[in-house]
C-alpha positions as CSV (number, residue, x, y, z in Angstrom):
1,M,-143.6,-17.9,-34.6
2,S,-140.8,-20.0,-36.1
3,L,-139.9,-17.2,-38.6
4,M,-139.6,-14.7,-35.7
5,H,-137.4,-17.1,-33.8
6,N,-135.2,-17.7,-36.8
7,A,-134.9,-14.0,-37.4
8,W,-134.0,-13.4,-33.8
9,I,-131.2,-16.0,-34.0
10,E,-129.9,-14.5,-37.2
11,R,-129.8,-11.1,-35.6
12,Q,-127.9,-12.4,-32.7
13,R,-125.4,-14.1,-35.0
14,G,-124.9,-10.9,-36.8
15,L,-124.4,-9.0,-33.6
16,I,-121.8,-11.7,-32.5
17,D,-120.0,-11.5,-35.8
18,F,-119.9,-7.6,-35.5
19,S,-118.7,-7.9,-31.9
20,V,-115.9,-10.3,-32.8
21,A,-114.8,-8.0,-35.7
22,N,-114.9,-5.1,-33.4
23,L,-112.7,-6.8,-30.9
24,G,-110.3,-7.6,-33.6
25,R,-110.1,-4.0,-34.8
26,R,-108.7,-3.1,-31.4
27,R,-106.7,-6.3,-30.9
28,G,-103.8,-4.7,-29.2
29,R,-105.9,-3.1,-26.4
30,N,-108.2,-6.1,-26.1
31,L,-105.3,-8.6,-26.1
32,G,-103.7,-6.7,-23.2
33,L,-107.1,-6.6,-21.4
34,F,-107.6,-10.3,-22.1
35,L,-104.2,-11.3,-20.7
36,A,-104.7,-9.1,-17.6
37,Y,-108.1,-10.6,-17.0
38,T,-106.9,-14.1,-17.5
39,L,-104.0,-13.5,-15.1
40,L,-106.4,-12.2,-12.4
41,V,-108.8,-15.2,-12.9
42,F,-105.8,-17.6,-12.9
43,L,-104.4,-16.2,-9.6
44,L,-107.9,-15.9,-8.0
45,A,-108.9,-19.4,-9.0
46,S,-105.6,-20.9,-7.9
47,V,-106.0,-19.4,-4.4
48,V,-109.6,-20.6,-4.1
49,M,-108.8,-24.1,-5.5
50,Y,-105.8,-24.5,-3.3
51,G,-107.6,-23.5,-0.1
52,D,-110.6,-25.8,-0.8
53,A,-108.3,-28.7,-1.7
54,L,-106.3,-28.4,1.5
55,R,-109.5,-28.3,3.6
56,R,-110.8,-31.4,1.7
57,E,-107.5,-33.2,2.4
58,A,-107.8,-32.4,6.1
59,R,-111.4,-33.7,6.2
60,L,-110.4,-36.9,4.4
61,L,-107.5,-37.4,6.8
62,L,-109.8,-37.2,9.9
63,A,-112.8,-39.0,8.4
64,D,-111.9,-42.4,10.0
65,A,-110.2,-41.0,13.1
66,P,-111.3,-42.5,16.5
67,E,-113.7,-40.5,18.6
68,L,-111.1,-40.4,21.4
69,V,-107.4,-41.0,21.5
70,V,-105.6,-41.7,24.8
71,Q,-101.9,-41.0,25.2
72,R,-99.5,-41.2,28.1
73,L,-97.5,-38.2,29.1
74,T,-94.2,-38.3,30.9
75,A,-92.6,-35.0,31.8
76,G,-95.0,-33.4,29.2
77,R,-93.9,-35.7,26.4
78,H,-95.7,-38.6,24.6
79,D,-94.6,-41.9,26.1
80,L,-95.5,-45.6,25.7
81,M,-98.7,-46.9,27.3
82,P,-98.3,-49.1,30.5
83,V,-99.3,-52.7,29.9
84,D,-102.5,-52.5,32.0
85,W,-104.0,-49.3,30.5
86,L,-105.8,-51.2,27.7
87,E,-107.8,-53.3,30.1
88,K,-108.5,-50.4,32.5
89,V,-110.0,-48.4,29.6
90,R,-111.9,-51.3,28.2
91,G,-113.8,-51.7,31.5
92,L,-115.2,-48.2,31.5
93,R,-118.9,-47.7,31.0
94,G,-119.7,-45.9,27.8
95,V,-116.6,-47.3,25.9
96,R,-117.8,-49.3,23.0
97,S,-114.4,-50.5,21.8
98,V,-110.8,-49.8,22.4
99,Q,-107.7,-50.8,20.5
100,G,-104.0,-50.3,21.2
101,R,-102.2,-48.6,18.3
102,L,-98.6,-48.8,17.1
103,W,-97.3,-45.9,15.1
104,G,-94.2,-43.7,15.0
105,Y,-91.8,-41.7,13.0
106,H,-88.5,-42.7,11.5
107,Y,-85.9,-40.3,10.1
108,D,-84.1,-41.5,7.0
109,P,-80.8,-39.7,6.6
110,A,-80.5,-40.7,3.0
111,A,-83.8,-39.1,2.0
112,Q,-83.5,-36.4,4.7
113,A,-87.2,-37.0,5.5
114,N,-89.4,-38.5,8.2
115,Y,-91.5,-41.5,7.5
116,T,-94.7,-42.4,9.3
117,L,-94.7,-46.1,10.4
118,L,-98.0,-47.7,11.2
119,A,-98.8,-51.2,12.3
120,P,-102.5,-51.7,11.5
121,N,-104.7,-53.9,13.6
122,D,-106.8,-55.0,10.6
123,A,-105.2,-56.8,7.7
124,P,-101.5,-56.0,8.4
125,P,-98.8,-56.9,6.0
126,A,-97.0,-60.2,6.5
127,V,-93.9,-60.3,8.6
128,G,-90.9,-58.8,6.7
129,Q,-93.2,-57.0,4.2
130,V,-94.1,-53.3,4.0
131,E,-96.7,-51.3,2.1
132,I,-95.6,-47.7,1.2
133,G,-97.2,-44.5,0.0
134,A,-96.8,-43.2,-3.5
135,A,-94.7,-40.2,-2.6
136,L,-92.3,-42.3,-0.6
137,A,-92.0,-44.7,-3.6
138,Q,-91.3,-41.8,-5.9
139,A,-88.8,-40.2,-3.6
140,G,-86.8,-43.4,-3.3
141,G,-87.4,-44.8,-6.9
142,L,-89.1,-47.8,-5.3
143,A,-91.8,-50.2,-6.6
144,A,-93.6,-53.3,-5.5
145,G,-91.1,-56.2,-5.3
146,D,-88.2,-54.0,-4.3
147,V,-86.4,-54.1,-1.0
148,L,-86.5,-51.1,1.4
149,S,-83.6,-51.0,3.9
150,L,-83.7,-49.0,7.1
151,H,-81.9,-48.9,10.3
152,G,-83.8,-49.5,13.5
153,F,-83.7,-47.7,16.9
154,N,-80.5,-49.6,17.9
155,G,-78.8,-49.1,14.5
156,K,-79.6,-52.6,13.4
157,P,-80.4,-52.8,9.6
158,Y,-83.8,-54.1,8.6
159,A,-84.8,-55.1,5.1
160,F,-88.5,-54.9,4.1
161,N,-89.9,-56.4,0.9
162,I,-92.3,-53.9,-0.6
163,S,-95.6,-55.8,-1.2
164,R,-97.6,-52.9,-2.4
165,V,-97.5,-49.2,-3.2
166,F,-100.9,-48.0,-2.2
167,E,-102.8,-44.9,-3.4
168,A,-105.1,-43.4,-0.8
169,E,-107.8,-40.8,-1.6
170,S,-105.9,-38.3,0.5
171,E,-102.3,-38.1,-0.3
172,L,-101.8,-35.9,2.7
173,A,-102.4,-39.0,4.8
174,S,-100.6,-41.5,2.7
175,A,-97.6,-39.8,1.0
176,D,-95.0,-40.8,3.6
177,L,-96.8,-43.8,5.2
178,M,-95.2,-47.2,5.8
179,R,-97.6,-50.0,6.9
180,V,-95.7,-52.9,8.6
181,N,-96.6,-56.0,10.6
182,P,-96.9,-55.3,14.4
183,A,-94.1,-57.8,15.2
184,D,-91.8,-55.9,12.8
185,F,-92.8,-52.6,14.3
186,R,-92.0,-53.7,17.8
187,A,-88.7,-55.1,16.7
188,F,-87.8,-52.0,14.7
189,F,-88.6,-49.6,17.6
190,G,-87.7,-51.9,20.5
191,I,-91.2,-52.0,22.0
192,E,-92.0,-54.9,24.2
193,P,-95.3,-56.9,23.8
194,G,-98.4,-55.5,25.5
195,R,-97.3,-51.8,25.2
196,Y,-98.7,-49.4,22.7
197,T,-98.1,-45.8,21.5
198,D,-101.7,-44.8,22.2
199,L,-105.3,-46.2,22.5
200,A,-108.1,-45.5,20.1
201,L,-111.5,-45.4,21.6
202,Q,-115.1,-45.5,20.1
203,V,-117.9,-44.5,22.5
204,S,-121.4,-46.0,22.7
205,N,-123.1,-42.6,22.6
206,P,-121.4,-39.9,20.5
207,R,-123.1,-37.3,22.7
208,E,-121.2,-38.6,25.8
209,V,-117.7,-38.2,24.3
210,R,-116.7,-35.6,26.9
211,K,-118.1,-37.6,29.8
212,V,-116.2,-40.7,28.7
213,A,-113.0,-38.6,28.3
214,E,-113.5,-37.4,31.9
215,K,-113.8,-41.1,33.1
216,V,-110.6,-42.0,31.3
217,L,-108.7,-39.1,32.9
218,N,-110.0,-40.2,36.4
219,R,-109.0,-43.8,35.7
220,L,-105.6,-43.1,34.2
221,P,-103.5,-40.5,35.9
222,G,-101.0,-39.0,33.6
223,A,-103.1,-39.6,30.5
224,R,-104.0,-37.1,27.8
225,V,-107.3,-37.6,26.0
226,I,-107.8,-36.1,22.6
227,A,-111.2,-35.9,21.0
228,R,-111.8,-36.0,17.2
229,E,-113.1,-32.4,17.3
230,E,-109.8,-31.3,19.0
231,M,-107.8,-33.0,16.2
232,Q,-109.9,-31.1,13.6
233,R,-109.2,-27.9,15.4
234,T,-105.5,-28.7,15.5
235,Y,-105.4,-29.2,11.7
236,E,-107.4,-26.0,11.2
237,A,-105.0,-24.1,13.4
238,A,-102.1,-25.6,11.4
239,F,-103.7,-24.2,8.2
240,N,-104.9,-21.0,9.7
241,W,-101.9,-18.9,9.0
242,R,-101.7,-20.3,5.4
243,Q,-105.4,-19.5,4.9
244,G,-104.6,-16.0,6.2
245,V,-102.0,-15.6,3.5
246,L,-104.5,-16.9,1.0
247,L,-107.2,-14.4,2.2
248,T,-104.7,-11.5,2.0
249,F,-103.7,-12.5,-1.5
250,L,-107.4,-13.0,-2.4
251,S,-108.3,-9.5,-1.1
252,T,-105.5,-8.0,-3.2
253,L,-106.7,-9.8,-6.3
254,L,-110.3,-8.7,-5.7
255,L,-109.2,-5.1,-5.3
256,A,-107.2,-5.3,-8.5
257,F,-110.3,-6.7,-10.3
258,A,-112.5,-4.0,-8.8
259,L,-110.1,-1.4,-10.2
260,L,-110.2,-3.0,-13.6
261,A,-114.0,-3.1,-13.6
262,W,-114.2,0.5,-12.4
263,D,-111.9,1.6,-15.2
264,K,-114.2,-0.1,-17.7
265,A,-117.3,1.5,-16.1
266,S,-115.9,5.0,-15.8
267,G,-116.4,5.8,-19.4
268,L,-115.7,5.0,-23.1
269,S,-112.8,6.2,-25.3
270,A,-113.5,8.9,-27.8
271,E,-113.2,6.3,-30.6
272,E,-115.8,4.0,-29.0
273,R,-118.2,6.9,-28.5
274,R,-117.8,8.0,-32.2
275,E,-118.4,4.4,-33.2
276,I,-121.7,4.3,-31.2
277,G,-122.7,7.6,-32.8
278,I,-122.1,6.2,-36.3
279,L,-124.1,3.0,-35.6
280,K,-127.0,5.2,-34.3
281,A,-126.8,7.4,-37.3
282,V,-127.1,4.4,-39.7
283,G,-130.2,3.0,-38.0
284,W,-129.1,1.0,-35.0
285,D,-131.4,1.4,-32.1
286,T,-130.3,1.6,-28.5
287,G,-131.0,-2.1,-27.8
288,D,-128.8,-3.1,-30.7
289,V,-125.9,-1.1,-29.4
290,L,-126.3,-2.5,-25.9
291,R,-126.5,-6.0,-27.2
292,M,-123.4,-5.6,-29.3
293,K,-121.4,-4.2,-26.4
294,L,-122.8,-6.9,-24.2
295,W,-121.6,-9.6,-26.5
296,E,-118.2,-7.9,-26.7
297,G,-117.9,-7.9,-22.9
298,A,-119.3,-11.4,-22.6
299,L,-117.0,-12.9,-25.3
300,L,-113.9,-11.3,-23.7
301,S,-114.7,-12.1,-20.1
302,V,-115.9,-15.7,-20.7
303,A,-112.9,-16.5,-22.8
304,A,-110.6,-15.0,-20.2
305,F,-112.5,-16.8,-17.4
306,L,-112.2,-20.2,-19.1
307,S,-108.5,-19.7,-19.9
308,G,-107.7,-18.5,-16.4
309,Y,-109.7,-21.3,-14.7
310,V,-108.2,-24.1,-16.8
311,L,-104.7,-22.7,-16.3
312,A,-105.3,-22.5,-12.5
313,W,-106.7,-26.1,-12.4
314,L,-103.6,-27.4,-14.2
315,H,-101.3,-25.2,-12.0
316,V,-102.8,-26.5,-8.7
317,F,-103.5,-30.2,-9.5
318,Y,-100.8,-31.1,-12.0
319,A,-98.0,-28.6,-11.7
320,E,-98.2,-28.9,-7.9
321,A,-98.9,-25.2,-7.5
322,P,-95.3,-23.9,-7.6
323,L,-96.4,-20.4,-6.9
324,F,-97.8,-21.5,-3.4
325,T,-95.7,-24.6,-2.5
326,A,-93.1,-22.8,-0.4
327,V,-95.7,-21.0,1.7
328,L,-98.7,-23.4,1.8
329,K,-96.9,-26.9,2.0
330,G,-94.2,-26.0,4.4
331,W,-94.9,-28.9,6.8
332,S,-93.1,-31.5,4.8
333,V,-89.7,-32.3,3.3
334,L,-90.6,-35.7,1.8
335,Y,-93.1,-34.7,-0.8
336,P,-91.2,-33.7,-3.9
337,H,-94.2,-34.8,-5.9
338,F,-96.9,-34.2,-3.3
339,A,-100.2,-33.6,-5.3
340,L,-103.6,-32.7,-4.1
341,A,-106.4,-34.9,-5.4
342,P,-107.8,-33.4,-8.6
343,Q,-111.4,-32.3,-8.4
344,I,-114.0,-30.1,-10.2
345,D,-116.3,-28.2,-7.9
346,V,-119.3,-26.8,-9.7
347,A,-120.2,-24.5,-6.8
348,Q,-116.6,-23.1,-6.8
349,I,-116.8,-22.5,-10.6
350,A,-120.2,-20.7,-10.2
351,T,-118.8,-18.5,-7.4
352,L,-115.8,-17.5,-9.4
353,F,-117.9,-16.8,-12.4
354,F,-120.3,-14.5,-10.5
355,L,-117.3,-12.8,-8.9
356,T,-115.5,-12.1,-12.1
357,V,-117.6,-12.4,-15.3
358,L,-120.9,-10.8,-14.2
359,P,-119.3,-7.6,-12.6
360,Y,-117.2,-7.0,-15.6
361,V,-120.0,-7.5,-18.1
362,A,-122.2,-5.2,-16.0
363,A,-119.4,-2.6,-15.9
364,T,-119.3,-2.5,-19.7
365,I,-123.0,-1.7,-20.0
366,A,-123.2,1.4,-17.9
367,P,-121.1,3.8,-20.1
368,V,-122.5,2.2,-23.3
369,W,-126.1,2.9,-22.0
370,R,-125.2,6.6,-21.4
371,A,-123.6,7.0,-24.9
372,A,-126.3,5.0,-26.7
373,T,-129.2,7.2,-25.3
374,L,-127.6,10.4,-26.5
375,D,-128.3,12.1,-29.9
376,P,-125.8,10.7,-32.6
377,D,-124.7,14.1,-33.6
378,E,-123.9,15.0,-30.0
379,V,-121.9,11.8,-29.5
380,M,-119.9,12.3,-32.6
381,R,-119.1,15.9,-31.8
382,E,-117.5,15.0,-28.5
């Protein structure tokens, strides 16, 4: 049994060596095919990776979002909450907890970008200190211990000592973020004590979110209530047109790949057919010919797949996807070094493998099977 196994292994090694040599004999044609295949896999994998990474960023961004957010609308625009709204909502049945939140945007003319300022309720920075996101630090050349100077709502200058540059799992949420003390936030934006930008609610029973939202609307005329599911749909809507571009691009790539596979399956060149006839004439059986061509297709397609996938991974997660940035990250002006969190998705790799490698290898077998089953003299006369 061991001798048969060793003989089989040696036979496969011989077939692989012959396949590699055969690929080398037609290196110009195979190199062109390899480069075209690698390019297709690179573009296809980049599109899939980028779309998956954006969806992952959005999910991370909303993972800790409150179940309900209450805002006040004045003339259809977001306004500060009246002082008594917090207590009115706290007294509603079904509300487990409610917190007033302080957050807003500040435009920095020097960087020509908007910053998101947040005054956290839990573990805020000390008065006069600020914690900033990594992209903000990179854009301004800032680090922990530096001083960040901004002008408040009334033009008054404020100097914040940077206590920390934090890295969040989702850079989409943290890149332009500034965390400040609530007292500094109120002074910076001129917000009087007791007023908030919105309220964050957690409900006792997640199945009663809509019912609690109706109670809030009845109790607070002029309020707008936003559920977490609505926030998710908003982000999905914001990405929908970008995903449409991705899908259109993806369809084009799949069509190009289908044409490549069809061209391979449509037949062999006269040189390849004569080669098969010679191999049959010197004693190769049909199985040997098929295995040899199978190894050729597998070596070429797997090498192109690995090259294309690695290049796509580097393109998306380290080169910041320059081919897609203008279209797919058009919501920001701050993020010159905005980077999606690197990840390796086994299911994604398997899907791409089955979409690209297997169809191509299968396409190489069909014409070889037809030629290998013919009489050697007939094949060589064609």
